[in-house]
Backbone as CSV, one residue per row, in Angstrom:
resi,resn,N_x,N_y,N_z,CA_x,CA_y,CA_z,C_x,C_y,C_z
1,MET,154.945,101.263,137.686,154.785,100.167,136.729,155.882,100.243,135.689
2,SER,156.542,99.088,135.449,157.661,99.059,134.520,157.178,99.183,133.095
3,SER,158.128,99.568,132.219,157.793,99.722,130.803,157.427,98.392,130.177
4,LYS,158.009,97.269,130.697,157.688,95.948,130.159,156.221,95.604,130.375
5,ILE,155.738,95.883,131.588,154.336,95.583,131.926,153.397,96.424,131.077
6,ILE,153.770,97.698,130.892,152.936,98.596,130.089,152.845,98.088,128.668
7,LYS,153.991,97.631,128.128,153.997,97.111,126.749,153.138,95.854,126.635
8,MET,153.229,95.000,127.665,152.437,93.766,127.642,150.944,94.070,127.683
9,LEU,150.554,95.025,128.533,149.137,95.413,128.614,148.652,95.996,127.293
10,PHE,149.534,96.784,126.685,149.180,97.404,125.395,148.943,96.336,124.326
11,VAL,149.856,95.332,124.299,149.733,94.240,123.324,148.444,93.451,123.554
12,LEU,148.129,93.211,124.841,146.901,92.466,125.159,145.644,93.221,124.716
13,VAL,145.624,94.544,124.956,144.472,95.369,124.553,144.310,95.353,123.042
14,VAL,145.435,95.534,122.324,145.382,95.521,120.857,144.892,94.173,120.357
15,PHE,145.426,93.101,120.966,145.015,91.746,120.564,143.515,91.539,120.778
16,PHE,143.001,92.032,121.917,141.586,91.896,122.226,140.733,92.630,121.204
17,LEU,141.125,93.870,120.884,140.351,94.675,119.936,140.349,94.054,118.542
18,VAL,141.518,93.562,118.118,141.620,92.927,116.799,140.771,91.652,116.757
19,SER,140.847,90.863,117.821,140.074,89.626,117.879,138.581,89.905,117.839
20,TYR,138.157,90.926,118.586,136.739,91.294,118.634,136.264,91.765,117.266
21,GLY,137.108,92.558,116.611,136.736,93.068,115.283,136.610,91.954,114.270
22,LEU,137.569,91.032,114.286,137.520,89.916,113.344,136.312,89.017,113.592
23,SER,135.990,88.792,114.853,134.843,87.931,115.167,133.540,88.569,114.700
24,SER,133.468,89.915,114.784,132.269,90.615,114.318,132.124,90.506,112.820
25,LEU,133.250,90.557,112.108,133.213,90.490,110.651,132.938,89.076,110.144
26,LEU,133.477,88.083,110.851,133.410,86.712,110.362,132.207,85.928,110.866
27,LYS,131.510,86.439,111.871,130.410,85.651,112.423,129.289,85.511,111.403
28,SER,128.556,84.426,111.466,127.500,84.124,110.490,126.289,85.009,110.707
29,GLU,125.367,84.971,109.706,124.139,85.755,109.795,123.358,85.338,111.039
30,PRO,122.780,86.308,111.769,122.003,85.952,112.958,120.734,85.203,112.561
31,ILE,120.311,84.287,113.417,119.081,83.551,113.156,117.894,84.499,113.331
32,LEU,117.059,84.591,112.289,115.917,85.493,112.347,114.831,84.913,113.234
33,GLU,114.268,85.743,114.077,113.217,85.309,114.984,111.922,85.080,114.223
34,ASN,111.229,83.981,114.527,109.934,83.727,113.903,108.932,84.806,114.294
35,LYS,108.154,85.240,113.314,107.165,86.274,113.572,105.815,85.898,112.968
36,ILE,104.764,86.318,113.633,103.412,86.232,113.103,102.907,87.659,112.958
37,VAL,102.456,88.001,111.779,102.002,89.368,111.501,100.486,89.451,111.651
38,MET,100.021,90.447,112.383,98.588,90.691,112.511,98.225,91.940,111.714
39,ILE,97.303,91.767,110.751,96.894,92.860,109.872,95.442,93.218,110.167
40,PRO,95.147,94.474,110.505,93.768,94.846,110.813,92.924,95.043,109.559
41,VAL,91.690,94.554,109.621,90.675,94.859,108.596,89.535,95.504,109.369
42,GLN,89.661,96.813,109.560,88.769,97.549,110.447,87.908,98.520,109.655
43,GLY,86.603,98.510,109.912,85.701,99.462,109.269,85.250,99.006,107.889
44,THR,84.637,99.921,107.166,84.096,99.609,105.851,85.211,99.331,104.847
45,ILE,85.090,98.229,104.118,86.088,97.883,103.108,85.780,98.674,101.844
46,ALA,86.577,99.672,101.556,86.325,100.532,100.398,87.548,101.397,100.142
47,THR,87.637,101.899,98.935,88.695,102.857,98.621,88.221,104.254,98.988
48,GLY,89.156,105.167,99.189,88.783,106.537,99.520,88.525,106.698,100.994
49,THR,87.819,107.777,101.349,87.504,108.075,102.744,86.019,108.343,102.887
50,ASP,85.505,108.198,104.099,84.096,108.417,104.383,84.003,109.102,105.733
51,LEU,83.605,110.363,105.727,83.576,111.145,106.956,82.363,110.847,107.824
52,PHE,81.405,110.074,107.335,80.164,109.903,108.069,79.961,108.488,108.602
53,ASN,80.846,107.576,108.297,80.739,106.225,108.816,82.001,105.877,109.585
54,GLN,82.355,104.595,109.573,83.541,104.160,110.290,84.801,104.471,109.501
55,GLU,85.903,104.083,110.134,87.163,104.165,109.419,87.124,103.240,108.215
56,ILE,87.926,103.554,107.231,87.943,102.793,105.992,89.036,101.722,106.049
57,ALA,88.670,100.492,105.671,89.655,99.431,105.492,90.094,99.491,104.031
58,ASP,91.213,100.135,103.783,91.694,100.383,102.429,92.260,99.106,101.820
59,PRO,91.666,98.598,100.728,92.157,97.347,100.140,93.600,97.441,99.647
60,SER,93.995,98.606,99.148,95.372,98.769,98.665,96.368,98.608,99.802
61,LEU,96.052,99.194,100.955,96.942,99.108,102.110,96.994,97.681,102.654
62,ILE,95.840,97.050,102.753,95.779,95.701,103.308,96.501,94.702,102.402
63,THR,96.263,94.796,101.097,96.958,93.884,100.168,98.460,94.144,100.174
64,ASP,98.857,95.397,100.373,100.284,95.719,100.460,100.884,95.112,101.727
65,PHE,100.149,95.160,102.836,100.607,94.529,104.079,100.812,93.027,103.874
66,ILE,99.858,92.391,103.189,99.958,90.953,102.929,101.187,90.651,102.075
67,LYS,101.418,91.496,101.079,102.586,91.321,100.213,103.879,91.468,101.008
68,GLN,103.954,92.492,101.860,105.150,92.704,102.684,105.416,91.495,103.575
69,ALA,104.366,90.973,104.185,104.515,89.822,105.076,105.044,88.603,104.317
70,ASN,104.587,88.431,103.096,105.034,87.297,102.288,106.489,87.426,101.866
71,GLU,106.973,88.657,101.769,108.351,88.889,101.323,109.367,88.746,102.450
72,GLN,108.915,88.709,103.695,109.829,88.620,104.835,110.001,87.161,105.255
73,GLU,111.239,86.714,105.210,111.536,85.306,105.468,111.138,84.873,106.868
74,ASN,111.302,85.757,107.842,111.027,85.355,109.220,109.546,85.448,109.598
75,VAL,108.712,85.955,108.710,107.268,85.946,108.949,106.742,84.576,108.545
76,LYS,106.168,83.875,109.497,105.741,82.496,109.260,104.235,82.349,109.047
77,ALA,103.466,83.355,109.468,102.011,83.276,109.302,101.415,84.673,109.408
78,ILE,100.170,84.804,108.923,99.463,86.082,108.923,98.112,85.898,109.607
79,ILE,97.761,86.839,110.456,96.426,86.854,111.061,95.713,88.127,110.605
80,LEU,94.527,87.979,110.057,93.697,89.127,109.714,92.757,89.393,110.893
81,GLU,92.938,90.518,111.547,92.064,90.878,112.673,90.869,91.642,112.096
82,ILE,89.729,90.967,112.009,88.577,91.523,111.299,87.551,92.104,112.262
83,ASN,87.188,93.338,112.006,86.079,93.996,112.698,85.439,94.926,111.680
84,SER,84.641,94.333,110.783,84.124,95.078,109.639,82.747,94.576,109.235
85,PRO,81.834,95.485,108.867,80.501,95.090,108.411,80.475,94.742,106.936
86,GLY,81.603,94.885,106.260,81.654,94.601,104.825,82.133,95.803,104.043
87,GLY,81.877,95.788,102.761,82.315,96.893,101.929,81.957,96.689,100.478
88,THR,82.579,97.420,99.612,82.266,97.313,98.192,82.729,95.969,97.651
89,VAL,82.029,95.523,96.611,82.315,94.205,96.037,83.749,94.119,95.534
90,VAL,84.176,95.075,94.736,85.511,95.033,94.138,86.590,95.091,95.216
91,ALA,86.433,95.967,96.198,87.429,96.091,97.264,87.536,94.796,98.069
92,SER,86.395,94.185,98.346,86.398,92.922,99.096,87.076,91.822,98.290
93,GLN,86.792,91.767,96.993,87.418,90.766,96.130,88.928,90.946,96.063
94,GLU,89.382,92.189,96.042,90.821,92.464,95.983,91.536,91.855,97.184
95,ILE,90.977,92.071,98.368,91.615,91.547,99.575,91.523,90.020,99.603
96,ALA,90.341,89.487,99.255,90.160,88.033,99.248,91.144,87.369,98.289
97,ARG,91.381,88.002,97.150,92.322,87.459,96.163,93.739,87.427,96.742
98,ALA,94.120,88.516,97.425,95.460,88.578,98.024,95.612,87.521,99.114
99,VAL,94.546,87.272,99.852,94.574,86.239,100.899,94.772,84.866,100.279
100,ARG,94.017,84.572,99.220,94.145,83.270,98.562,95.535,83.061,97.975
101,GLN,96.148,84.125,97.487,97.446,84.018,96.829,98.622,84.044,97.806
102,SER,98.349,84.248,99.084,99.419,84.309,100.077,100.173,82.990,100.165
103,LYS,101.500,83.093,100.185,102.346,81.908,100.336,102.460,81.504,101.803
104,LYS,102.146,82.440,102.674,102.170,82.156,104.107,100.760,81.803,104.579
105,PRO,100.626,80.942,105.584,99.299,80.615,106.111,98.583,81.869,106.613
106,VAL,97.278,81.939,106.366,96.487,83.087,106.795,95.335,82.616,107.678
107,VAL,95.233,83.215,108.852,94.133,82.945,109.776,93.288,84.200,109.897
108,ALA,91.979,84.066,109.710,91.076,85.192,109.913,90.549,85.123,111.340
109,TYR,90.684,86.231,112.063,90.178,86.301,113.434,89.063,87.333,113.470
110,ILE,87.821,86.877,113.611,86.665,87.775,113.663,86.429,88.151,115.116
111,ARG,86.743,89.391,115.435,86.628,89.847,116.827,85.185,90.199,117.174
112,GLU,84.623,91.195,116.495,83.243,91.598,116.772,82.334,91.388,115.563
113,VAL,82.760,91.916,114.405,81.931,91.825,113.206,82.778,91.350,112.032
114,GLY,82.308,90.322,111.374,82.941,89.848,110.141,81.837,89.484,109.179
115,ALA,81.073,90.492,108.773,79.885,90.256,107.954,80.121,90.687,106.518
116,SER,79.283,90.089,105.618,79.261,90.565,104.258,80.595,90.450,103.561
117,GLY,81.084,91.577,102.991,82.365,91.567,102.294,83.503,91.160,103.203
118,ALA,83.392,91.483,104.498,84.426,91.090,105.462,84.430,89.580,105.641
119,TYR,83.243,88.962,105.604,83.212,87.501,105.673,83.746,86.897,104.378
120,TRP,83.468,87.552,103.256,84.026,87.107,101.972,85.554,87.006,102.092
121,VAL,86.150,88.048,102.676,87.603,88.066,102.885,88.019,86.927,103.814
122,ALA,87.298,86.775,104.928,87.631,85.739,105.904,87.549,84.343,105.291
123,SER,86.552,84.133,104.433,86.352,82.809,103.846,87.533,82.378,102.982
124,ALA,88.311,83.360,102.487,89.463,83.054,101.629,90.688,82.617,102.424
125,SER,90.641,82.754,103.731,91.787,82.392,104.567,91.851,80.879,104.775
126,ASP,92.958,80.406,105.349,93.122,78.974,105.591,92.229,78.481,106.725
127,LYS,92.108,79.293,107.767,91.248,78.946,108.898,90.606,80.224,109.431
128,ILE,89.408,80.070,110.028,88.698,81.207,110.618,88.458,80.936,112.094
129,VAL,88.863,81.896,112.919,88.580,81.867,114.351,87.627,83.023,114.645
130,ALA,86.535,82.736,115.349,85.554,83.790,115.641,85.218,83.796,117.129
131,GLU,85.033,84.984,117.651,84.521,85.101,119.010,83.119,84.491,119.047
132,PRO,82.758,83.801,120.099,81.463,83.112,120.150,80.256,84.015,119.878
133,LEU,80.312,85.262,120.313,79.172,86.164,120.132,79.417,87.204,119.044
134,SER,80.399,86.959,118.200,80.656,87.887,117.095,79.560,87.762,116.038
135,ILE,79.495,88.742,115.147,78.523,88.749,114.050,79.237,88.324,112.780
136,THR,78.766,87.247,112.172,79.425,86.731,110.972,78.391,86.438,109.888
137,GLY,78.887,86.185,108.682,78.005,85.783,107.590,77.375,86.956,106.870
138,SER,76.041,87.033,106.923,75.275,88.047,106.197,75.594,87.980,104.700
139,ILE,75.447,86.781,104.152,75.748,86.546,102.738,74.517,86.903,101.921
140,GLY,74.462,88.104,101.435,73.304,88.549,100.676,73.596,89.839,99.940
141,VAL,72.624,90.296,99.158,72.785,91.497,98.352,71.538,92.362,98.492
142,TYR,71.720,93.655,98.608,70.556,94.531,98.616,70.895,95.867,97.977
143,SER,69.854,96.542,97.585,70.012,97.870,96.999,68.854,98.729,97.452
144,GLY,69.111,99.982,97.669,68.034,100.867,98.080,68.452,102.320,98.004
145,TYR,67.485,103.185,97.890,67.747,104.621,97.862,66.464,105.361,98.182
146,LEU,66.566,106.619,98.541,65.393,107.456,98.799,64.821,107.924,97.472
147,GLU,63.503,107.821,97.359,62.837,108.218,96.117,61.888,109.375,96.429
148,PHE,62.034,110.494,95.680,61.340,111.739,96.024,60.164,112.087,95.118
149,SER,59.751,111.176,94.237,58.729,111.541,93.258,57.414,111.965,93.925
150,GLY,57.056,111.263,95.020,55.819,111.633,95.721,55.914,113.009,96.343
151,LEU,57.081,113.330,96.886,57.292,114.647,97.489,57.247,115.733,96.417
152,PHE,57.825,115.438,95.251,57.796,116.395,94.143,56.370,116.685,93.715
153,GLU,55.575,115.609,93.648,54.179,115.771,93.217,53.407,116.635,94.204
154,LYS,53.674,116.438,95.492,52.983,117.198,96.524,53.260,118.693,96.413
155,TYR,54.499,119.033,96.051,54.879,120.446,95.999,54.942,120.983,94.569
156,GLY,54.400,120.230,93.632,54.324,120.723,92.260,55.660,120.829,91.554
157,VAL,56.602,119.964,91.912,57.916,119.955,91.268,57.916,118.900,90.168
158,THR,58.392,119.256,89.000,58.406,118.334,87.867,59.832,117.888,87.557
159,TYR,59.986,116.582,87.332,61.289,116.038,86.935,61.351,116.001,85.414
160,VAL,62.309,116.689,84.831,62.491,116.722,83.386,63.503,115.652,83.007
161,ASP,63.058,114.701,82.192,63.866,113.547,81.838,64.511,113.735,80.475
162,LEU,65.807,114.036,80.452,66.553,114.183,79.201,67.672,113.142,79.187
163,LYS,67.621,112.217,78.229,68.616,111.152,78.193,68.755,110.609,76.781
164,SER,69.880,109.955,76.524,70.129,109.392,75.205,69.999,107.875,75.192
165,GLY,69.905,107.260,76.337,69.721,105.823,76.435,68.481,105.526,77.265
166,GLU,67.756,104.480,76.894,66.461,104.205,77.533,66.568,104.072,79.043
167,TYR,67.649,103.458,79.521,67.761,103.189,80.950,68.846,104.040,81.618
168,LYS,69.221,105.142,80.991,70.334,105.961,81.483,70.085,106.512,82.884
169,ASP,68.840,106.826,83.205,68.567,107.414,84.528,67.918,106.415,85.476
170,THR,68.144,105.134,85.216,67.631,104.112,86.128,68.256,104.294,87.512
171,GLY,67.415,104.374,88.516,67.896,104.551,89.877,67.915,105.982,90.354
172,THR,67.500,106.912,89.524,67.441,108.288,89.998,66.338,108.408,91.049
173,PRO,66.543,109.192,92.096,65.520,109.321,93.143,64.369,110.232,92.738
174,PHE,64.426,110.786,91.527,63.421,111.764,91.117,62.235,111.159,90.403
175,LYS,62.237,109.816,90.205,61.086,109.169,89.578,60.987,107.730,90.065
176,GLU,59.799,107.155,89.929,59.603,105.766,90.317,60.267,104.838,89.304
177,LEU,60.713,103.671,89.804,61.260,102.671,88.902,60.132,102.060,88.074
178,SER,60.384,101.861,86.802,59.425,101.131,85.983,59.592,99.642,86.268
179,SER,58.622,98.829,85.844,58.720,97.389,86.080,59.947,96.798,85.384
180,ASP,60.261,97.296,84.175,61.447,96.819,83.454,62.725,97.182,84.196
181,GLU,62.792,98.418,84.693,63.980,98.857,85.420,64.178,98.035,86.688
182,ARG,63.089,97.745,87.376,63.180,96.934,88.592,63.724,95.535,88.291
183,LYS,63.228,94.933,87.206,63.698,93.602,86.823,65.184,93.620,86.481
184,ILE,65.619,94.665,85.762,67.031,94.780,85.390,67.918,94.845,86.628
185,LEU,67.532,95.690,87.588,68.342,95.850,88.794,68.311,94.589,89.653
186,GLU,67.157,93.953,89.754,67.070,92.725,90.541,67.927,91.616,89.931
187,ASN,67.991,91.577,88.613,68.840,90.577,87.953,70.310,90.813,88.260
188,LYS,70.714,92.089,88.313,72.114,92.403,88.646,72.422,91.985,90.087
189,LEU,71.458,92.189,90.981,71.650,91.772,92.366,71.805,90.252,92.447
190,LYS,71.013,89.544,91.661,71.088,88.076,91.652,72.451,87.592,91.157
191,ILE,72.999,88.286,90.151,74.319,87.913,89.628,75.389,88.070,90.709
192,ILE,75.361,89.227,91.395,76.339,89.481,92.453,76.173,88.461,93.578
193,HIS,74.925,88.186,93.943,74.653,87.228,95.015,75.168,85.843,94.637
194,SER,74.950,85.450,93.384,75.402,84.144,92.904,76.922,84.011,92.989
195,ILE,77.637,85.078,92.611,79.106,85.069,92.674,79.576,84.975,94.128
196,PHE,78.915,85.729,95.001,79.254,85.717,96.419,79.086,84.306,96.987
197,ILE,77.952,83.678,96.686,77.684,82.320,97.165,78.734,81.348,96.646
198,SER,79.066,81.451,95.363,80.050,80.559,94.750,81.422,80.709,95.403
199,GLU,81.831,81.970,95.674,83.130,82.222,96.300,83.204,81.589,97.684
200,VAL,82.156,81.794,98.482,82.140,81.233,99.835,82.139,79.711,99.774
201,SER,81.347,79.151,98.868,81.278,77.698,98.711,82.648,77.109,98.375
202,ASN,83.345,77.738,97.434,84.672,77.252,97.033,85.714,77.460,98.133
203,ASN,85.683,78.641,98.750,86.671,78.957,99.782,86.541,78.054,101.010
204,ARG,85.300,77.786,101.388,85.053,77.017,102.608,84.828,75.530,102.349
205,ASN,84.822,75.157,101.064,84.589,73.760,100.699,83.250,73.267,101.255
206,ILE,82.234,74.114,101.092,80.869,73.784,101.506,80.053,73.537,100.244
207,PRO,79.255,72.486,100.187,78.425,72.241,99.003,77.591,73.470,98.648
208,ILE,77.474,73.748,97.359,76.807,74.961,96.907,75.370,75.041,97.393
209,ASN,74.680,73.895,97.466,73.286,73.916,97.917,73.178,74.279,99.388
210,VAL,74.179,73.871,100.189,74.203,74.233,101.608,74.501,75.726,101.763
211,THR,75.458,76.221,100.977,75.806,77.645,101.037,74.607,78.508,100.665
212,LYS,73.851,78.082,99.669,72.659,78.833,99.260,71.653,78.936,100.405
213,GLN,71.502,77.838,101.141,70.578,77.847,102.270,71.016,78.827,103.356
214,LEU,72.342,79.031,103.478,72.884,79.941,104.492,72.948,81.386,104.010
215,SER,72.648,81.586,102.713,72.857,82.904,102.094,71.566,83.698,101.959
216,THR,70.862,83.825,103.071,69.615,84.596,103.077,69.861,86.071,103.402
217,GLY,71.102,86.398,103.731,71.425,87.770,104.119,71.435,87.969,105.623
218,ILE,70.926,86.987,106.368,70.914,87.107,107.827,72.325,86.908,108.369
219,TYR,72.616,87.545,109.491,73.916,87.325,110.108,73.795,86.248,111.178
220,TYR,74.913,85.608,111.476,74.945,84.550,112.484,75.896,84.933,113.605
221,LEU,75.583,84.488,114.793,76.539,84.610,115.884,77.669,83.614,115.651
222,GLY,78.797,83.861,116.260,79.934,82.977,116.066,79.606,81.529,116.379
223,ILE,78.865,81.294,117.454,78.527,79.925,117.842,77.636,79.264,116.794
224,GLU,76.781,80.049,116.138,75.944,79.503,115.073,76.774,79.250,113.823
225,ALA,77.653,80.193,113.505,78.502,80.064,112.319,79.385,78.825,112.409
226,LYS,79.871,78.521,113.611,80.683,77.318,113.815,79.861,76.065,113.521
227,GLU,78.633,76.053,113.965,77.744,74.908,113.740,77.467,74.705,112.251
228,PHE,77.359,75.819,111.497,77.047,75.745,110.071,78.285,75.552,109.188
229,GLY,79.464,75.571,109.790,80.685,75.377,109.019,81.237,76.645,108.387
230,LEU,80.724,77.791,108.829,81.211,79.065,108.281,82.502,79.510,108.958
231,VAL,82.785,79.004,110.143,84.056,79.263,110.824,84.600,77.933,111.334
232,ASP,85.890,77.902,111.641,86.540,76.657,112.073,86.650,76.522,113.581
233,TYR,86.934,77.647,114.257,87.147,77.606,115.697,86.432,78.764,116.366
234,LEU,86.064,78.562,117.609,85.579,79.643,118.462,86.704,80.000,119.428
235,GLY,86.947,81.290,119.613,88.025,81.666,120.520,88.415,83.120,120.378
236,ASP,89.474,83.478,121.093,89.944,84.856,121.121,91.239,84.992,120.330
237,GLU,91.944,86.095,120.565,93.188,86.354,119.841,94.224,85.270,120.100
238,GLU,94.297,84.802,121.343,95.264,83.753,121.664,94.987,82.477,120.876
239,LYS,93.714,82.178,120.655,93.358,81.006,119.865,93.806,81.199,118.420
240,ALA,93.615,82.402,117.891,94.035,82.692,116.517,95.549,82.528,116.374
241,ILE,96.299,82.999,117.376,97.754,82.864,117.349,98.150,81.394,117.402
242,SER,97.465,80.628,118.239,97.745,79.198,118.361,97.501,78.469,117.036
243,VAL,96.409,78.814,116.364,96.096,78.190,115.072,97.140,78.584,114.026
244,ALA,97.564,79.851,114.057,98.580,80.319,113.109,99.891,79.565,113.305
245,LYS,100.289,79.350,114.551,101.516,78.593,114.842,101.401,77.164,114.326
246,GLU,100.227,76.586,114.531,100.018,75.203,114.084,100.121,75.105,112.565
247,LEU,99.518,76.059,111.851,99.577,76.046,110.386,101.006,76.261,109.881
248,ALA,101.764,77.104,110.611,103.139,77.411,110.206,104.132,76.361,110.708
249,ASN,103.630,75.429,111.539,104.473,74.364,112.093,105.622,74.928,112.934
250,ILE,105.275,75.880,113.786,106.255,76.473,114.699,105.684,76.450,116.115
251,THR,106.575,76.551,117.103,106.120,76.542,118.492,106.219,77.908,119.144
252,ASP,107.172,78.726,118.666,107.362,80.063,119.247,107.422,81.108,118.144
253,ALA,106.867,82.274,118.445,106.917,83.393,117.496,106.493,84.665,118.213
254,SER,107.067,85.767,117.780,106.647,87.061,118.316,105.542,87.617,117.414
255,LEU,104.639,88.375,118.004,103.515,88.943,117.264,103.840,90.375,116.860
256,VAL,103.703,90.660,115.571,103.948,92.003,115.048,102.642,92.540,114.477
257,ARG,102.231,93.710,114.921,100.976,94.298,114.451,101.254,95.376,113.408
258,TYR,100.704,95.182,112.231,100.773,96.220,111.204,99.609,97.181,111.450
259,LYS,99.893,98.455,111.373,98.850,99.446,111.638,98.823,100.520,110.569
260,GLN,97.629,100.975,110.262,97.476,102.102,109.356,97.690,103.378,110.156
261,LYS,98.438,104.295,109.571,98.694,105.556,110.254,97.390,106.331,110.409
262,SER,97.138,106.816,111.619,95.905,107.553,111.883,96.054,109.013,111.499
263,SER,94.969,109.582,111.032,94.940,111.005,110.694,93.807,111.665,111.465
264,PHE,93.698,112.964,111.324,92.611,113.696,111.973,91.259,113.165,111.523
265,PHE,91.157,112.824,110.230,89.893,112.354,109.694,89.506,110.998,110.280
266,ASP,90.505,110.140,110.578,90.211,108.862,111.209,89.567,109.071,112.571
267,LEU,90.110,110.026,113.342,89.542,110.327,114.647,88.139,110.896,114.509
268,PHE,87.941,111.744,113.491,86.637,112.333,113.248,85.610,111.261,112.897
269,ASN,86.050,110.279,112.112,85.164,109.178,111.720,84.669,108.410,112.941
270,LYS,85.577,108.148,113.871,85.214,107.378,115.046,84.197,108.122,115.904
271,LEU,84.286,109.445,115.910,83.349,110.237,116.682,81.973,110.296,116.047
272,THR,81.917,110.164,114.720,80.655,110.336,114.012,79.976,109.043,113.608
273,MET,80.641,107.887,113.828,80.040,106.641,113.347,78.821,106.278,114.180
274,SER,77.902,105.546,113.549,76.683,105.094,114.210,76.891,103.681,114.734
275,THR,76.451,103.413,115.972,76.650,102.075,116.543,75.801,101.035,115.827
276,SER,74.694,101.465,115.255,73.846,100.500,114.547,74.389,100.130,113.178
277,TYR,75.401,100.847,112.747,75.961,100.630,111.402,76.531,99.226,111.244
278,ASN,76.984,98.645,112.379,77.661,97.347,112.313,76.704,96.162,112.193
279,ILE,75.410,96.374,112.479,74.525,95.224,112.618,73.891,94.827,111.296
280,GLY,74.162,93.616,110.850,73.508,93.012,109.691,73.481,93.862,108.456
281,ARG,74.601,94.347,108.002,74.619,95.298,106.910,74.557,94.661,105.524
282,GLY,74.550,93.351,105.434,74.633,92.699,104.114,76.061,92.796,103.617
283,ILE,76.420,92.410,102.453,77.830,92.500,102.030,78.236,93.936,101.781
284,ALA,77.330,94.840,102.011,77.637,96.262,102.051,78.421,96.760,100.874
285,SER,78.070,96.418,99.690,78.782,96.983,98.576,78.054,98.167,98.030
286,GLU,78.808,99.178,97.701,78.231,100.357,97.116,78.800,100.559,95.738
287,LEU,78.001,100.180,94.737,78.438,100.398,93.371,77.723,101.643,92.883
288,ASP,78.382,102.767,92.910,77.763,104.001,92.456,77.900,104.084,90.952
289,PHE,76.777,103.994,90.262,76.799,104.030,88.810,77.018,105.462,88.357
290,LYS,78.313,105.843,88.291,78.709,107.184,87.905,77.949,108.194,88.749
291,ALA,78.499,108.517,89.882,77.805,109.285,90.903,77.064,110.501,90.372
292,LYS,77.607,111.154,89.379,76.960,112.352,88.864,75.777,112.036,87.949
293,GLU,75.679,110.755,87.533,74.631,110.402,86.589,73.534,109.567,87.229
294,SER,73.824,108.921,88.364,72.825,108.074,88.989,73.064,108.043,90.491
295,TYR,71.977,107.857,91.245,72.071,107.876,92.696,71.874,106.487,93.296
296,LEU,71.736,105.486,92.418,71.486,104.133,92.886,72.750,103.509,93.436
297,SER,72.629,102.785,94.538,73.767,102.030,95.071,73.331,100.611,95.326
298,ILE,74.249,99.669,95.127,73.976,98.254,95.362,74.851,97.791,96.510
299,ARG,74.268,97.124,97.460,75.001,96.590,98.600,74.752,95.106,98.651
300,THR,75.860,94.332,98.741,75.683,92.898,98.797,76.054,92.344,100.152
């Protein structure tokens, strides 16, 4: 091969490399692919951990996921994959608030259970898709605890009551509730129930009197919830994705699943959870009135 040919080949290679480099530098920003984010709301909605029930749906993590999705330009919609019996009132409100404030469309997909606080969260979304035989609703409030005064009496154990406020030990399992204490606690339950009913009524645009009729604490199957206006569509994950695309006004999108990192304790929780825990739990809020001072819990 002559030196002329070698020089020509060398010039061509250099020209190609320079052209390729310039095109890489000058080319415009790539078009971002449309995405739909799926965020799980799995287990009891509460802060902290619980070794004896299901996995915890941490409100801080879920609200952070919603915030991240809103900050990403190529995320066009959010799907909340709900499988939860409910949770504490404050934790449920935190997630519901983040859902309402989302700039991106939010679809709640109730797979198996979306009761109580979990339904509160779902009601804040733009649309709700539920499996036909899923458990939904359970709009109610309850409170209960084990009371040992009769057992103490049987074995000659005396409860010594030392307190600085008249109702400081209301809800302790070591004595019976007085009629006044019962009225006080029932009034608090009514307040929480009233707020829950109002939130669902506003979120779902259902007349308050109709919502009250549905708020007996009973759970509904998905097919019943659809009839009562508590959900918008019956269907599976594909239906939820279809609704999300429609709300976002897009035809194509890839699905991205946000997941909470699993730990040893998460696996332990799954092994120890009770299957009956999911059925009709009420809004499942646990307001522990200073755990060291009172044993009463309220579940809505």
